[in-house]
C-alpha positions as CSV (number, residue, x, y, z in Angstrom):
1,M,26.3,58.5,-8.2
2,A,27.8,58.7,-4.7
3,S,23.9,58.7,-3.2
4,R,22.9,55.8,-5.0
5,L,25.6,54.1,-3.6
6,L,24.9,55.2,0.0
7,L,21.3,55.0,0.1
8,P,20.9,51.2,-0.2
9,L,23.8,50.9,2.4
10,S,22.4,52.8,4.9
11,P,20.5,49.9,6.3
12,L,22.9,47.9,6.8
13,I,25.1,50.6,8.3
14,S,22.8,51.0,11.1
15,K,22.7,47.4,11.8
16,P,25.9,45.7,13.4
17,L,27.5,43.8,10.8
18,F,28.4,40.5,13.9
19,S,26.0,40.0,16.3
20,P,27.3,39.5,19.9
21,R,28.1,36.0,21.1
22,P,25.2,34.3,23.4
23,R,26.8,34.4,26.8
24,F,26.4,30.8,27.3
25,L,27.9,31.0,30.4
26,S,24.6,32.2,31.8
27,S,22.2,30.2,30.4
28,R,24.0,27.3,31.5
29,L,23.5,28.8,35.3
30,H,19.7,28.9,34.9
31,T,19.3,25.9,32.9
32,P,17.9,22.7,35.4
33,T,20.3,20.1,35.5
34,P,19.3,16.7,34.3
35,S,20.2,14.2,37.2
36,I,18.5,16.5,39.9
37,S,15.4,15.8,37.9
38,L,16.2,11.9,38.0
39,N,16.9,11.7,41.2
40,A,13.8,13.5,42.1
41,V,11.9,11.3,40.1
42,S,13.6,8.2,41.5
43,L,13.2,9.4,45.1
44,S,9.6,10.2,44.0
45,N,8.8,6.4,43.5
46,L,10.8,4.7,46.5
47,P,7.6,4.6,48.6
48,E,6.0,2.8,45.8
49,L,9.0,0.6,45.3
50,Q,8.8,0.0,48.6
51,S,5.3,-0.9,49.0
52,T,5.7,-3.2,46.2
53,L,8.4,-5.1,47.4
54,L,6.3,-5.4,50.6
55,D,3.6,-7.0,49.0
56,L,5.8,-9.3,47.5
57,F,7.2,-10.4,51.0
58,R,3.9,-10.6,52.5
59,A,1.7,-12.3,50.0
60,S,-0.4,-14.9,51.8
61,P,-0.9,-17.8,50.5
62,P,2.4,-17.1,48.5
63,T,1.9,-17.4,44.5
64,W,4.5,-17.8,41.9
65,Q,4.8,-14.2,41.3
66,S,6.0,-13.5,44.7
67,S,8.0,-16.1,45.5
68,I,9.7,-15.6,42.2
69,G,10.2,-12.0,43.1
70,S,11.1,-12.6,46.9
71,N,13.6,-14.9,45.9
72,L,15.3,-12.6,43.3
73,V,15.6,-10.1,45.8
74,I,17.3,-11.9,48.5
75,F,19.8,-13.8,46.2
76,I,20.9,-10.3,44.6
77,L,21.0,-8.9,48.0
78,G,22.5,-11.9,49.3
79,S,24.8,-12.8,46.6
80,P,28.3,-12.0,48.6
81,I,27.3,-14.5,50.9
82,L,25.8,-17.2,48.8
83,T,29.5,-17.1,46.5
84,T,30.9,-18.3,49.7
85,G,29.4,-21.4,50.3
86,L,27.9,-22.0,46.8
87,S,29.4,-22.2,43.0
88,I,27.3,-20.1,40.5
89,S,25.9,-23.1,39.4
90,G,24.9,-24.0,42.6
91,I,23.4,-20.9,43.0
92,G,21.0,-21.5,40.0
93,A,19.9,-24.6,42.0
94,A,19.6,-23.0,45.5
95,F,17.3,-20.5,43.4
96,L,14.8,-23.3,42.4
97,L,14.8,-24.8,45.7
98,G,14.0,-21.3,47.2
99,T,11.6,-20.4,45.0
100,L,9.9,-23.9,45.5
101,T,10.4,-23.5,49.4
102,W,8.7,-20.0,49.4
103,R,5.8,-20.7,47.4
104,A,4.9,-23.9,49.3
105,F,6.0,-22.7,53.0
106,G,6.2,-18.9,52.9
107,S,8.9,-17.0,54.0
108,S,9.3,-19.3,57.3
109,G,9.8,-22.1,55.6
110,F,12.5,-20.0,53.5
111,L,14.4,-18.6,56.4
112,L,14.7,-22.5,57.5
113,V,16.5,-23.2,54.5
114,A,18.7,-20.1,54.5
115,S,19.6,-21.0,58.2
116,Y,20.5,-24.6,57.2
117,F,22.8,-22.4,54.5
118,V,24.7,-20.6,57.0
119,L,24.6,-23.4,59.5
120,G,26.4,-26.0,57.1
121,T,29.0,-23.8,55.0
122,A,30.3,-22.3,58.5
123,V,30.9,-26.0,59.9
124,T,32.2,-26.5,56.0
125,K,34.9,-23.9,56.2
126,L,36.2,-24.8,59.7
127,K,39.9,-25.7,59.4
128,I,39.2,-25.7,55.6
129,A,43.0,-25.7,55.0
130,Q,43.7,-28.6,57.2
131,K,40.9,-30.5,55.4
132,E,42.2,-29.7,51.9
133,A,46.2,-31.0,53.0
134,M,43.9,-34.2,54.5
135,G,42.3,-34.4,50.8
136,V,39.0,-34.6,52.7
137,A,37.7,-31.5,51.8
138,E,34.9,-30.3,50.0
139,K,35.9,-29.4,46.4
140,R,36.1,-25.8,45.1
141,G,37.2,-24.4,48.7
142,G,33.8,-25.7,50.3
143,R,31.8,-24.1,48.1
144,R,29.2,-26.5,46.9
145,G,27.8,-27.0,43.0
146,P,24.4,-28.1,42.1
147,G,24.4,-31.8,42.8
148,S,25.1,-31.7,46.1
149,V,22.2,-28.7,46.6
150,V,19.8,-31.1,45.0
151,G,20.7,-33.9,46.8
152,S,20.6,-31.9,49.9
153,G,17.1,-30.4,48.7
154,M,15.6,-33.3,46.9
155,A,13.5,-34.7,49.6
156,G,12.4,-30.6,50.8
157,C,11.2,-30.0,46.9
158,V,9.3,-33.1,46.8
159,C,7.5,-32.4,50.0
160,A,7.4,-28.7,48.9
161,L,5.5,-30.1,45.4
162,L,3.1,-32.5,47.8
163,T,1.9,-29.0,49.3
164,I,1.8,-26.6,46.2
165,F,-0.5,-29.1,44.4
166,G,-2.4,-30.4,47.8
167,I,-1.6,-33.5,47.6
168,G,-3.8,-35.3,50.4
169,G,-5.5,-32.6,51.3
170,E,-5.5,-30.9,54.5
171,A,-4.8,-34.0,56.5
172,F,-1.5,-34.7,54.9
173,A,-0.5,-30.8,54.7
174,G,1.3,-31.0,58.2
175,L,3.1,-34.1,57.2
176,W,4.5,-32.8,54.2
177,R,5.4,-29.7,56.4
178,L,7.0,-31.9,59.0
179,G,8.7,-34.1,56.5
180,F,10.1,-30.8,54.8
181,V,11.9,-29.7,58.1
182,A,13.2,-33.6,58.9
183,S,14.9,-33.4,55.5
184,F,16.8,-30.3,56.4
185,C,17.8,-31.3,59.8
186,T,18.9,-34.5,58.5
187,K,21.0,-32.9,55.8
188,L,22.4,-30.4,58.5
189,S,22.9,-33.1,60.9
190,D,25.3,-35.2,58.3
191,T,27.1,-32.1,57.2
192,A,27.9,-31.1,61.1
193,S,28.8,-34.5,61.8
194,S,31.2,-34.8,58.8
195,E,32.8,-31.6,58.8
196,I,33.5,-31.5,62.6
197,G,34.6,-35.0,62.6
198,K,37.1,-34.1,60.1
199,A,38.1,-31.1,61.4
200,Y,38.2,-32.0,65.3
201,G,37.9,-35.7,65.7
202,K,40.6,-37.3,67.4
203,T,39.8,-41.0,66.4
204,A,37.6,-42.2,63.8
205,Y,36.0,-45.6,63.9
206,L,34.1,-47.5,60.9
207,V,30.3,-47.7,61.8
208,T,30.4,-51.7,61.0
209,N,32.9,-53.0,63.3
210,F,34.4,-50.0,65.3
211,Q,37.8,-50.4,63.6
212,V,40.1,-47.3,63.9
213,V,40.4,-45.8,60.4
214,P,41.8,-42.4,59.0
215,R,39.3,-39.6,59.3
216,G,37.3,-39.0,56.2
217,T,37.1,-42.8,55.5
218,E,33.5,-43.5,54.1
219,G,31.4,-44.8,56.9
220,A,33.5,-43.4,59.7
221,V,32.1,-42.1,62.4
222,S,33.8,-39.9,65.5
223,I,32.4,-39.1,69.0
224,E,33.0,-35.3,68.5
225,G,31.2,-35.7,64.9
226,T,28.4,-37.8,66.3
227,V,27.7,-35.1,69.4
228,A,28.2,-32.1,66.4
229,G,25.5,-33.6,64.8
230,F,23.4,-34.5,67.3
231,F,23.1,-31.1,68.5
232,A,23.0,-29.1,65.2
233,S,19.8,-31.4,64.2
234,I,18.4,-30.0,67.8
235,L,19.4,-26.3,66.5
236,L,17.7,-26.7,63.5
237,S,14.6,-28.4,65.1
238,A,14.5,-25.0,67.4
239,I,14.9,-22.7,64.7
240,A,11.6,-24.5,62.7
241,F,10.0,-24.6,66.2
242,Y,10.5,-21.1,66.6
243,L,9.4,-20.1,62.9
244,G,5.9,-22.0,63.7
245,E,7.1,-24.8,61.3
246,V,6.6,-27.6,64.1
247,D,5.5,-27.6,67.6
248,I,7.3,-29.2,70.0
249,P,6.9,-33.2,69.6
250,Q,7.4,-32.8,66.0
251,A,10.7,-31.0,66.8
252,V,11.7,-34.0,68.5
253,V,10.9,-36.7,65.8
254,C,12.6,-34.3,63.7
255,V,16.0,-34.9,65.8
256,I,15.3,-38.7,66.3
257,A,14.7,-39.3,62.3
258,S,17.3,-37.8,61.8
259,Q,19.8,-39.5,63.7
260,I,18.5,-43.1,62.8
261,A,19.2,-41.8,58.8
262,N,22.7,-40.7,59.4
263,F,23.5,-44.2,61.2
264,A,22.2,-45.7,58.0
265,E,24.0,-43.4,55.7
266,S,27.2,-43.9,57.6
267,Y,26.3,-48.1,57.8
268,I,25.6,-47.5,53.3
269,G,28.9,-45.6,53.1
270,A,31.2,-48.6,54.5
271,V,29.4,-51.5,53.1
272,L,28.4,-50.4,49.5
273,Q,30.1,-46.9,48.6
274,D,33.5,-47.4,46.3
275,K,32.6,-51.0,46.2
276,E,32.2,-53.0,43.1
277,G,29.4,-52.5,41.3
278,F,28.3,-50.0,43.1
279,Q,30.3,-47.2,41.8
280,W,27.3,-45.0,41.1
281,L,27.1,-44.3,44.6
282,N,28.6,-41.2,45.3
283,N,28.4,-38.6,47.7
284,D,25.3,-37.0,46.3
285,A,23.5,-40.2,45.8
286,V,24.5,-41.3,49.5
287,N,22.9,-38.2,50.6
288,V,19.7,-38.3,48.9
289,I,19.3,-41.7,50.0
290,N,20.1,-40.2,53.9
291,I,17.8,-37.1,53.6
292,S,15.1,-39.3,52.1
293,T,15.2,-41.8,54.8
294,G,15.0,-39.0,57.0
295,T,12.1,-37.6,55.6
296,I,10.0,-40.7,55.5
297,L,11.0,-41.8,58.9
298,A,9.8,-38.5,60.3
299,V,6.6,-38.9,58.6
300,L,6.0,-42.5,59.6
301,M,6.7,-41.9,62.9
302,Q,4.4,-38.6,63.1
303,E,1.6,-40.6,61.4
304,V,2.0,-43.5,64.3
305,L,2.2,-41.1,66.9
306,L,-1.1,-39.5,66.1
307,Q,-2.4,-42.9,65.7
308,S,-1.7,-43.9,69.2
309,L,-2.9,-41.0,70.5
310,N,-6.5,-41.1,68.7
311,Q,-6.7,-44.8,70.2
């Protein structure tokens, strides 16, 4: 009886009742770390990503895809700078402006608008606390909203659309490019004269009768602001020339047109703005009139100049 019990149990006794635990620690040491493989994959794709980005920037002529992609990359990388001068909705409007600009005039046109933004933001921030105390500072601490962006860029956008759709053909392409440059020269001149005048102007005069008025009065000008606006237009015209957007005679045309437009804007501000029946004529509307005037004047002056040379 005992033997019958032992025989079936013998195979069980010959094997251990419990198998030893696996050595998880040692197996971990030999298992590849997933993060290392992911890094390897990302590093292997880096040259391809760089090549794709370079193709977007170098696309000539620019396409909608390259324009949107280039703007997206630049706006993401430049967001810390953009938020200092624009509200969130203002950044959205600026993205549309930047995309149109890149599509029409390529990277050089975009760099011109970027230069305008940097210079315009810099002068707007000058003595911002003093301007706020006087009640003449831009709202939101100098950060401009979509209304200001649209007002500043509307004339440039029209020139961009005329270029994109080839209105007038090659004969008019140079005029639309000139109008584009003139629009931002006019706006920067206006911004610099206004902001420098409010920050450093000692005496402000009403443009209609040169009566002394408080700084920040609509239609008021100062010597300091006028000089600053003049040199601001020269600076942006020089940048446009360096980028190949205009030649020297065209740069001069942009400067002259911007100064005439700014005088007209001051006159409109003094005579019509905040007057009965013209409540709709706010700063953004006056901006559109001012910049459109500078753009149209530059195009007309260039056309007259070309006709005189051909005679």
